[in-house]
N, C-alpha and C positions, 0 to 999 in steps of 0.2 A: 834757446834756439840751438841748432846744431846738436840736438839732444836726441839720441837714437834709442833710448830706453826700450829694449827689445820687447815688442808686443805688449806694451802697456795697454792691455786690452780694453775694449769699450764695453765689456759685458756688465750688466746689472743683474743677470740671472742668478748668480751665486754671490755676487756682490752686485776687497780686497778688492889673533882674535880669540880666543877660546876661553872657556870657563877656567881651564887650567892655564897656569903661567907657563912660560917657556920651559921651565924645569919639570913640568908635569904635576905640580902640586895643586890641590884644589883651591878654589877662591876663598877669600874670607867670608864670614857669615854676614857681614855688612848690616848687622843690626836687625835682621828680619825677626819679626815677633815670634815666629814659630821655632826659631833657631835654625831654620833651613837656609841654604844659600840664597842670595838674591836671584840667582839664575833659575830657581824653581818657583819664585813668587808669581802668582797668577792675578794679583790685584794689589793695590796699595795697602789694603787691609792686612795682607800677609806680612807687611813690614811693621804693622801696628798703626798705620795711618800715613797720610801724605808727609807729615813732618819727618817721620822716621825714614821714609823713602828719600826725601831730600838730603837728610843727613848721610845716608849710605852712599848716595850718588856723589855728594861733595867729597867724601873720603876717596872715592875712585878718581875724581878730579878731571875726568876726560870722557869724551864721547866721540866715537868714530862714525861719521856718516859718509855716504858715497852716492854719486850720481845725482847731486842736488845743485843744479846751476843757480846762481844767485837771482837770475831773472825768470826762473821757472816757478810759478805759483808763489812768488815772493819769498823764496827760501833764503835769500841773502838777509833780509830783515828778520826772518824767523830765527836763523842761527844767531844773529847778533843779539836778539831779544832774549834767547835762552841763556846765552853766555852772561848777559848783564843781570838776568834774574837770579842765577844760581852760582855764578863765578866758576862755572865748569867750562873748560876749554873744549871747543868743538874742532876736530880735525876733519875737514871736508875734502875727501879724496875724489879724484877723477870726476869733476862736476859734469862733464859731457859724456859720461859712460852710459851704457844701456842697462836695462833691467837684467839681462842675462849676464852682463859684466859684473853686476852686483853679486849675483849668485856665484859666478866663477871666482871672484875675489874672496868670498867667504870660504870656499873650498880650498883655494890655494893658500890662504893665510891662516887657516884654522890652526889654533895652538899658539898663535903669536898675538902681540898686543896691538897690531895694526889692522886686524880683521875688522870688517864693518860690524857695528853693534846693532844697527837697524837697517831695514830695507824700505824702499818706496817703489812699488812694483805694479806692473800691469797684471790684470787678472790671470792671463794665460800663464805667465811666468810664476805667479804666486801659486796657482793650482798645481803646477808641476814640481813644486819644491817645498811642500808643506812639512816634509820630514826635517827641514832645516830650521823650522820656526818654533819659538816657545810661546805657548798660549798665555795671553795676558788681556784682561779686560779693564779698560780705563774707567775712571769714576763716572764719566758721562756716557757710559756704554748704552744706556737705555735710549739715548737720543739718536743713536745710529740706526737707520732703518734696517729691519731684519734682513732684507735682500742684499744688503751691502756689507754683511759681516759673517764670518765663519763662527758658528755658535760658541765654540770654546775660546775664541779669541786668537786663533792662529794668524789671521789676517783680517783687515777690515778697511773699508773705504775711508779715505781722508779728504779728498777734494776731487772735483770733476769739472767738466765743461763741455763745450760743443766744438766740433770741427768748424773751421772758418777759413775765409780767404782774407789775408792781409795784403794791402796794396798801397803803393806810392801814388797818391792821387795826382801828383805832378807829372807822372810818367805814363800812366795808363788810365783809361776810362774806368769808372766805377762798375765792377761786375755786379749784375743782379741775379745771376744764376751760374751754376757750374758750367753749363754749355757755353757761356760767354767767353770762357778762357780759350776756346778754339778759334776765336776771331783773330784776324791778322794783327790787330793792335797789340796782341800779347806775344808776338813772336820773340822767342828767346828770353822770355821773362818769367815763366811760371816754375817755381821751385816747390818741391815736396820735402817735408822735413823727415828725411831718412828713407830707408829701404823698407817697404811694407812687409817683406817676409821676415823682418827682424824688429822694426821700430813701430811701437804702438801708435804714434801720431800719424805716421805714414800709412799704416794699416787702416786706421779710421778715415784717412783721406781718401783711400780707394773706396771704402764703404760710402762715404759722402758722394763720391763721383758716381757710384752705382745708383744711389737714390735719385741723383740728378739726371740720370739717363735711362730711366725706366726700370731699373733693377730694384733690389731690396736687400735686406739683411740676409735673406735666404739665397739670394742670387746676386753675387758681386761681379759676375762676368762682365756686365755692362760697364762697371767701373774700370776693370782692366782694359777693356776695349777703348774706353775714353782716353786713358793715358797712352795707349798705342796710337790713337789718332792725334793726341796732343804732341807726341814725339814726331809723327809723320808730318805734322804741320810746321814743325820747327819751333813750337812754342814751349816744349818741355825743357827745362834747364836742369841738367844733372849735377846740381851743386847743393850741398847741405847748407841751408840758410843759417845765418847767425846775425846778431845785431850789427856786426862789422860789414857783412855782405849787404845788409839792408841799407845801412848808412852810406856805403860806397856806391850804391845803385846797381850792384851786381845782381841782386835778387829783388826786383821791384814788385813781385807777386809771390806770396808764400802761403801754401796750404799747411795749416797747423792748428793746434788747439786755440780756441778764442782767447784764453787767458795769456798764452804765450805771445800771440800776435798783439793783443791789446796792450800788453806791457810795453811794447815798443812805441806806442803812441806818445806817451808822456816822455819816455826816455829820449826820443828823437825829436822832440818839439823844437821847432826853429831850424831843424836840419832837414827833416823829411816829413812831408805831409802824409803821414801813415794813417790809414783807416782800416777798419775791420768790419766784415759782414759775415753773418751766419746765413747761408742760402736758405730761403724760406722753404724750398722744395726738398731740401736735403739736410735736415737737422739731425746729426748723429752725436749722441752724448755718451759719456763714459766717465767712470771714476777710477782713480788709482788707489793703491792699497798699502797700508803700513803693516810691517811684520817685524818681530824681534828675532835676531839671530840667537838660536838656542845655545850657541857657543860664543856668545858675545864676551869680549874681554872686559867690558864694563857693564855688567848686567843691571845694576841699579840705575846707572845713568841712562841706559837704554829704556827702562821703564819710565823714568822721569820724563824723558823726551816725549814718549807717547802721551803722558798726562798733560804735558805742555801743549802739544799739537791739538789735543781735543778739548782743551779749556776754551772759554770764551775768547781769551786773548789770542790763543793760537789760531782758532778758527777765523777770527776777524782778520788776522794777519794774512791768511790765505785769501780772504775776501778782498783785502786791499790790493792783492796781486791779481785781482779780476778772475780768480777761480772760484768755484762754488763749493764752499765747505760742506762736509757731509752732515753737519748738525744745523745747517742753515734754516730749515723749516722749524725746528724746535727753538732755535734762538730767535727767530722772527716772532714766534708766538710768545716767547718769554720777554721780548723787548730788549734783548741783549745784542742783537745783530747790529753791525755798523751800517746804518741806513744810507749814509752818504756813499759808502763804497758799493753797496748793493745797487744803487741807482746808476752806477757807471758800467754795470755789466752789459755786454753786447746783447741786443734784443733778440728774443726768441719767441716762438708762438707755441701753440699746443701740439703741433704736428711733429712730435719728437720721437726718435727711434733710439732705443737702447738695446743693441744686440745681446742676445743671451750667449752663454758660453758655448752651447751647441752650435749656434749660428757662427760664432767666431771660429770654432774648430773647423767647421765646414769651409769657411772662407779662407782659412789658413791653407787648407789642402788645395784650393783653387789657385791661390797665389803661388804656392810652391811649384805647381805644375805649369803655370802660364806667365808669371810676371817677367822673368828674365827674357823670355822670347819676345814678349810684347814691347819691352823698352830697351832691349839689348842692342 
């Protein structure tokens, strides 16, 4: 929560520090089979196989990640599991940073050993920065749906979910629709996770509000108008939600991704009666994307991280965090999915909307022109 990852976009249409040391010398060859540096490897085969990739990554001994909150898509467990599996230290910087912050850090820290090795981005930010990425295809590449990956492997979907309303059942009545949030019972209680002109979760929250008020992915103006009405009614709470604000009662209603909201249910058990609903009339889905920094200071570890994330273990770790891993359909067919975790996902129906990149671009323009005035 309190996670503003800039425009972690909801699109499915296209879906998604340095190589040199501080002194400017090239990186070691890290055992790549072709003799080329790890930074140019486009698959584990380029190292001679996974074992050689693991060996090269262990020699580097470290991985830099950024903008991965422990309670977001179960990244806390993911990082711990990776460290335990390979003995590689993970430096997790700025966990509450945005997608754009990730890109900014890569540019500002380029050439140093603290730059991010990998990114976890919304589609809009990924598309705008492909020149910073190194192509890489994980061994489970074929399981990733075509529409969720850039063909060469510059970026590819990792996990997704649906926009939702999380609420403290002890403080507010259960909302059954987006419009319910305009009722007096929600006065001063409704928080949106971030600024929709910057944050993907908030952006998708406006799209959800649009669908719930007669709009569409092509017309989000009703969503902006909804938040304008929410503010006029005194119901909109201009506070970035977090587990702390939920537990303290400051933000008893939170519009956010279902996996982020759902993660609070177990975490706050016995403290807050936290429940999550995906509005049936406004189901907005989206996936986030992985990419490797082409100037990663730990290029082999960066590639091993991708292999881990897209392994059955990594994908089920996402699922345990109540996000929907990108390989879920393939793993379900193969019988390798964590069925118990899958059963805990918030319920959805077939009426789902996954905005295309074109729709998202159009919506961005509308938000840029109208959002500040609507809620300012």
